[in-house]
N, C-alpha and C positions, 0 to 999 in steps of 0.2 A: 152438791159436790163437796169434796174435801176443802176446796178453796173457800167456799161460802161458809163452811163450818168453822174454819180457822178465823175468818173475819168475825164471826159471831163470838168466838172465844176472846178475841182481842177486845171487842167492844165490851163484853161482860167484865173483862179484867179492868178496863178503864173505869167502868161504872161501879163495880162492887169491890175492887181490890183483888189481887191475884188469888189469895187464899179462899175467899168466898166464891169466886168465879170457878175455882177448881172443883167445887162440889156439884157444878152443873155439867151434865153430859151434853155438850153441843157437838153433834156429829151427824154423819150420814147414817142411814139404817145399817149399812154394811159394817161401818166402823164400830157402832154400838154393839152389833151382834158379835164381832170379833172379841170385844172386851168380855162379854157375857160368856162366850164359849171358852176363852182361855182360862176362865175360872172354874167352869163346871162341865166341860164337854166329856170328861171321863165318866160322868154319870150315864152317858148313853153310848159307851163303848169305844170312844176315840181317846187317843193320847192328847194331853194338853199342848204338846209341842207340834200340833198338826201344821201341815204346809198348806198355803193358799195358792191354788192354781189360777193364773190369769187366763185371759181368753186364748192366748197362743198355746199355753200349756194344755188347756182343755182340747183345743183343736188337734194337737199332736196326738193325744191319747185316742181321740175319736178316729183319726186317720189310721192309726195302728190297728184299731178294732175292725175297721172296714176291710183292711187287708186280711186280718185274721179270719174274718167271716167269708172271705172270698167274694166280696161285693165289689162292683165296679165303682170307682171313685167318680166317674162321669155321671152315673145314675144316682149316686149318693154323695154329693159334694159335702165335705166335712163341715163347712160353715153352715149349710142348710140343716144338716143333722144336729149341729150344736144349737141352732135356733129352736128347732123342734123340741129338743131335750130341755132347753131353758124354759120354754113356754109351759111344758108339762110340769116342771118343778114349781114355777110360779103359780100354777093352778093347783098345786099340792097333789099332783098325780104321781103315784109310785110307778115304777116300771111294770109291775104286775097289772095295775089298773089301766095303764096305757095300752099294754098288749091286749088285755081283755076287750077294751073299747074297739080297737081296730080289727081284732080277730072276729068279733061279732058281725062286722059288716064286710069281712074278708078283703080288707085293703092291703094287698100284697106289699106295697112299698112301705106303708106305715108299720106293718108287722116287722119288717126287717129293721126299721129304725128303732122299734121297741126292743129288739134283740141287742142292738148297739147300746141303747140306754141301759139295759140290764147289765151288760158287761162293763160299761163305763162306770156305773156306780160301784160295781164289785172291785174294779181296779183302783178306784179312788180310795175305797175303804182299806184295801190291802196296803196302799201307799201312805195311809194316815193323812190323806189330803182332802181338801174341800175346794170346790169351785165357788164363784161369787154367789150363785143361787143357793148353794148348800149352806152358806153362812146364815141366810134367813131361814131356810128350811129346818136346819138342825136346831136353831135357836127356838123356833116355834115348837118343834118336837120336844125339846128339853123342857120348856115351860109347860107344855101340855101334860107331860108324863112324870115330872118330878115336882110335886107340890111345894116341897121345901124351898127349891130354887125360885119358883114362881112367887111364893109369898115374900121371899127376901127382896125381890125387885119391886114388888108392889109397895112394900114398906119404904124402900129406898127412894123411889120416884113419887114424890107427892103430887107432882103435876107433869103432864106430858103434853108437849106442843109439837105438832107436825106441820111443816110448811109444804107448799105445793101439793096439797092433799089430792088434787084431781089426778095426779100422776102415780098414785099408789096402786099396787096390785093386790091380789088375794092374800098372798103371804104377809105383806106389810099390814094389811087390814087386821089379819089374825094376830099378828105380833102386838099391834096397838091395843087390841081387845084384851089380850092376855096380860099385858103390863098394867093396864088401868083397872081391870077387875070390877068388882061391885061399886067401887068409889066413883068410877067413870069420870075421873078428874082429867078430862082430855079437852084440849082446844086445838082445832085445826084451821088452817088458813088455806084458801084455794079458790079457784075460779073454774067452774064447770065449762065455761066458754073457751078456756085455754087448754083443754085436755086433748093433746095431740099424740100421745104415746101408746095408743091401743095396740099398735103393731109390736110394741115391746112388752105387752102384757098388762098395761095399765087398765084399771077397771073404773070407769067413770061412775058406776053405780055406787062406789064407796062414798062419793060426795053427794050424789043425788039422793041417796037414801039415808044420809047421816042422821037426820032428825028422827027417822023411824027406828034406826038402830040404837040411838041414844036419846030416849024420850026425855023431855025437859030441857032440851038444848036451847040455848039462847043464840039467835042468829043476828049477826051485825053485818049489814050490807055496806060495802065501801064503794059507793057509786060515783063519787067525785073524782074526776081524772085531772091530774096536774101536768101531764106531759103534752097532751094533744089539743088541737083546736076543735071547735064544735063540728066543722065540716068533716074532719077525719072521724070523729066519734059517730056522727050520723051515718056515714057510709058504713062503718063497722057494724053499727046496730042493725042497719037494713040487711046486711049480709047474714049476720049470726041469728037473726030472729027466725030464719027458715029452718034452723036445727030443731029436731023433734025432741031430743033428750036434753033439756036444760031447765034451770030454775027460773031464768028470766030476770032481767034487771034493766034499769035505765041509766046509762052513763051520761054525765053532764060535766061541763067545765066552765070556769070563769075566764078562759083564755081567749074569748072572742071567736068569730067565725073562721078567720084565716083563709088561705087560698083553697080553691076547690080541688078535690082529688082528680088527678088525670089518669086515665086508663088507656093503655096502648096494647092492642092485640097484634103480636108479631107473627110473621109468616114462619120464621125459624130462628135459630140462635144467632145467625149472622145478622138478620134483620133487626133482632132485638139489640145486639151489640151496636149496630149502626145508629139506631134510634137514641140509645143512651149516650153515645159519643157526640152526636149532634146536639143533644140537650146540654151537655157539658160545655162544648165549644161555643154554643149560642150564649150561655150564661157568662162565660169568660169574656166574650166579645162585648158584653154589656157592663163589664166592670167587676165581675165577681172573680174570686180566686179559685184555682184548681182545688185547693184544700177545703172549699165550701161544699164539695160534693162527696157523697159516699154511695157506693153500690152494694146492696145487700143481696146475697144469694143463698139458696138452701143447701146446695151440695158443692163440694170443692171442684168437681168436674165442670161446673157451670162457669167457672172463671176463665176457662181457656179461650173461648170466643171473645170475651171482653178484653183479655190481655192482648190478643192478636190485633183487635181493632184499635185499642189504645196505642199500641206500638206504631201501627200504620198511620194513625192520625196525629202522632206526636204528643199524646196526652200523658204527662207524668203520673205515675200511680204506684201504690204500695199495697201489697197483699197482707192482710192482718189476720192471724189465726187460721 
């Protein structure tokens, strides 16, 4: 995230001094690509003053195209079409390749989406605009097709470090490969057991096959855990060991056994909220504070049942983020 990148910049500034830290590009993939493209995108037919379309801008263009092609918005929701186009771009699939793939198996719906994808790319180019996926796509294309630019950045970046590597996609892998070149001066940090973004195009094979792709790699396993107790780690290890695609590791800690993990299978969201409220009230009745408790949930919509139950039971609470 940009927030994490800024934190890195601040730490580097404190360690190295502002001037030396300024020589380091600490950024997200997208921010780094914007810097590269602002300097050289004219080599591949765009103007350097290109506009960046955010998700809402992209959706608006896609909605207009759906109407232009006389397609039903109910059958082709703009958000779904946007996701399909994004996945195709992250897999480095051009509109022509996308159409060919789905025409071969006569998938009527995907063929229509391919036509939207074709028009979408055309309209963006006419507007001298790039969406978020294009930032990576065009940077990769620029480095692939203009040796002078590729060599400039290979000389500039003596070392490349990528964090959260298990969440990278095909485009990001290609970008890293192009920037490092024959020197292979690359270090990645990641955990194959924490790869949860396949639905967004992340390719776990990038980290699973890293040693094959970069022969001579030195692997350092960070197996000591400083946050959790051994009961929590053992439970996590027992669950994750059933995964088929993983490198495998044994997490351990000096933090002692700790309390046992408790699992409750709720009938529905009301039952779940009731169970959580009772646990909090029980803890408070035994001398704990309301501020000792936190409830974590995956989606914002899941907070509604909890909020209703907490209000009903008189439990003070605050929604964060």
